[in-house]
C-alpha positions in Angstrom: 100.4 101.8 70.1 103.4 100.4 72.0 105.0 97.5 73.7 104.8 98.2 77.5 106.4 96.2 80.2 104.3 95.8 83.3 107.4 95.7 85.5 108.4 99.2 84.5 105.0 100.9 84.7 103.3 102.8 87.5 99.8 101.8 88.6 98.4 105.0 87.2 100.0 104.2 83.8 98.3 100.8 83.8 95.0 102.4 84.9 95.1 104.7 81.9 95.5 101.9 79.3 92.9 101.6 76.6 91.5 98.2 77.7 89.8 97.7 74.3 93.2 97.8 72.5 95.4 96.2 75.1 96.7 92.6 75.0 98.6 91.2 78.0 101.3 88.6 77.1 102.9 86.3 79.6 106.1 84.6 78.5 106.3 81.1 80.1 109.6 79.3 80.4 111.5 77.2 83.1 114.7 76.9 85.0 115.9 73.6 83.7 119.0 71.8 82.4 119.7 72.3 78.7 122.8 70.4 78.0 126.3 71.4 79.1 126.3 74.3 76.7 123.1 76.3 77.3 121.9 78.2 80.4 119.3 76.9 82.8 117.1 79.8 81.6 117.0 78.8 78.0 113.2 78.2 77.9 112.7 81.7 79.4 114.9 83.2 76.8 112.9 81.5 74.0 109.6 82.5 75.5 110.6 86.1 75.8 111.8 86.1 72.2 108.5 84.6 71.0 106.6 87.2 73.1 108.6 90.2 71.9 108.4 89.1 68.2 104.7 88.6 68.5 104.3 91.9 70.3 106.1 93.8 67.6 103.6 92.4 65.1 100.6 93.2 67.3 101.8 96.8 67.8 102.0 97.2 64.0 98.4 95.9 63.8 97.2 98.6 66.2 97.4 97.1 69.7 99.1 98.0 72.9 100.9 95.0 74.3 101.3 94.7 78.1 104.3 92.4 78.5 104.2 90.6 81.9 107.4 89.5 83.7 108.4 86.1 82.6 107.1 83.1 84.5 110.1 80.9 85.1 109.2 78.5 87.9 107.1 75.5 86.7 107.0 71.7 86.4 110.3 70.4 85.1 110.4 66.8 86.2 112.4 65.6 83.2 115.4 67.7 84.2 114.9 67.5 88.0 117.9 65.2 88.4 120.3 67.8 87.0 121.8 70.5 89.3 120.0 73.8 89.1 116.7 72.6 87.7 113.7 73.9 89.7 110.5 71.9 89.4 107.1 72.6 90.9 104.0 70.5 91.2 101.6 70.9 88.3 98.8 72.1 90.6 101.0 75.0 91.7 101.6 76.0 88.1 97.9 75.9 87.2 97.0 77.9 90.3 99.6 80.6 89.4 98.3 81.1 85.9 94.7 81.3 87.1 95.7 83.8 89.8 97.5 86.0 87.3 94.5 85.9 85.0 92.1 86.8 87.8 94.3 89.7 88.9 94.5 91.1 85.3 90.7 90.7 84.9 90.1 92.6 88.1 91.9 95.5 86.6 90.0 95.5 83.4 92.4 93.6 81.1 90.3 91.7 78.6 92.9 89.5 76.8 95.8 87.4 78.1 98.0 85.4 75.8 100.6 82.8 76.9 103.9 82.6 75.0 105.2 79.2 76.1 108.4 77.5 75.2 108.7 74.8 77.9 107.5 71.4 76.6 107.6 69.2 79.7 104.3 67.2 79.6 103.3 68.0 83.1 103.9 71.7 82.4 101.8 71.6 79.3 99.0 69.8 81.1 99.1 72.4 83.8 98.8 75.2 81.3 95.9 73.6 79.6 94.2 73.0 82.9 94.7 76.6 83.8 93.5 77.9 80.4 90.4 75.8 80.6 89.7 77.0 84.2 90.1 80.7 83.2 87.8 80.2 80.1 85.1 78.6 82.3 85.2 81.7 84.6 84.9 83.9 81.6 86.6 86.8 83.2 88.9 87.5 80.2 89.9 85.8 77.0 93.0 83.6 77.4 94.9 82.4 74.3 97.5 79.6 74.3 99.0 78.6 71.0 100.5 75.2 71.9 103.5 74.8 69.6 103.5 71.1 70.0 100.1 70.9 68.3 98.6 71.5 64.8 98.7 73.8 63.0 101.6 75.4 64.8 104.1 72.6 65.1 104.3 72.0 61.3 105.7 75.5 60.8 108.8 75.0 62.9 112.1 73.4 62.1 112.7 69.8 61.0 114.6 69.1 64.2 111.7 70.4 66.3 109.2 68.2 64.4 111.5 65.2 64.9 111.1 65.5 68.7 114.9 65.5 69.2 115.0 69.2 70.0 115.8 69.8 73.7 119.0 72.0 73.7 119.7 70.8 70.2 119.9 72.8 67.0 116.4 74.4 67.4 116.8 75.8 70.9 120.6 76.5 70.6 120.0 78.6 67.5 117.5 80.8 69.3 119.8 81.4 72.2 122.6 82.2 69.8 120.3 84.8 68.2 119.2 86.4 71.4 121.8 85.8 74.1 125.0 84.5 72.4 127.2 85.4 75.4 125.4 82.7 77.4 126.2 79.9 75.0 129.4 77.8 75.7 130.2 77.9 72.0 133.4 75.9 71.8 131.8 73.1 73.8 128.6 73.0 71.8 130.5 72.7 68.6 132.1 69.6 69.9 128.9 67.9 71.1 128.0 64.8 69.1 124.4 64.6 67.7 121.8 62.9 69.9 119.0 61.9 67.5 116.8 60.3 70.2 113.3 61.7 69.9 112.3 63.0 73.3 108.7 63.2 72.2 108.7 59.4 71.4 110.4 58.7 74.7 107.6 60.6 76.5 105.0 58.5 74.7 106.9 55.4 75.8 106.5 56.4 79.4 110.0 57.7 80.1 110.1 60.3 82.9 113.5 61.8 82.9 116.1 63.0 80.3 118.4 60.3 81.4 115.8 57.6 81.0 114.9 59.0 77.6 118.5 58.8 76.3 119.8 62.2 77.1 122.5 61.7 79.8 123.7 65.3 79.3 120.3 66.8 79.1 120.3 67.5 75.4 118.6 66.0 72.3 119.3 66.9 68.7 122.4 68.5 67.1 123.6 71.7 68.9 126.8 71.7 66.8 124.6 72.7 63.7 123.0 75.6 65.4 123.3 79.1 64.0 122.1 82.6 64.9 120.5 82.9 61.4 118.3 79.9 62.0 117.5 81.3 65.4 116.3 84.6 64.0 114.2 82.9 61.4 112.6 80.7 64.1 111.9 83.6 66.3 110.0 85.3 63.5 107.9 82.1 63.0 107.2 81.9 66.7 106.1 85.6 66.8 103.9 85.0 63.8 102.3 82.1 65.5 101.5 84.1 68.6 100.1 87.1 66.7 98.0 84.9 64.4 96.5 82.9 67.4 95.6 86.2 69.2 94.1 87.9 66.2 92.1 84.8 65.3 90.7 84.4 68.9 89.8 88.1 69.5 88.2 88.3 66.0 85.7 85.5 66.7 
């Protein structure tokens, strides 16, 4: 059993996979502003970390994991006013996920899991729309553990649960663990906490980071981030992905 990356394989290597023991995993992130201290690709980095951690667990459980190239373009309207953010319509996002699922199913892949770290509400709605559409077509099993929902959210950090977690301690810690060279560390240590709950702001109808109280596109406390916390969180995210997959394919 092994972690295999679709990008690196030949078509004949994919053809020879044991479909009954192969799980395709699609990391889903975004290109979006994450404060003045984190890269635009932060969500993609986190999604890849979740996918890889989950894949390692699945390999130990006796499965081959077919890791798809990360999906980075999606709906990101909250950060759209910040330079570099790329935002698509929700319909385009849903259509992309459905198209990926159909292509995999046409080649005999039976299970697709989404490892998502981007929490923009339009994006999440688009993923759920796509997942529901794929399930109705019944071409393959699609699994999407939404970390904003029970039971998964309760297992993550206190900052995550507070809703003040965009480019704060939670996300900055994961990037410090995986890609520390991309963190503007001196700057992030000087950033004051921003305890505004982005989740609450979304419920109140705010539509941008600035409206929500994040003029620099961060919420939470990046100065308190650590690679140790990031490593622990990655393990939790990987466990969530593995458990969601095993529970779904076992039913």
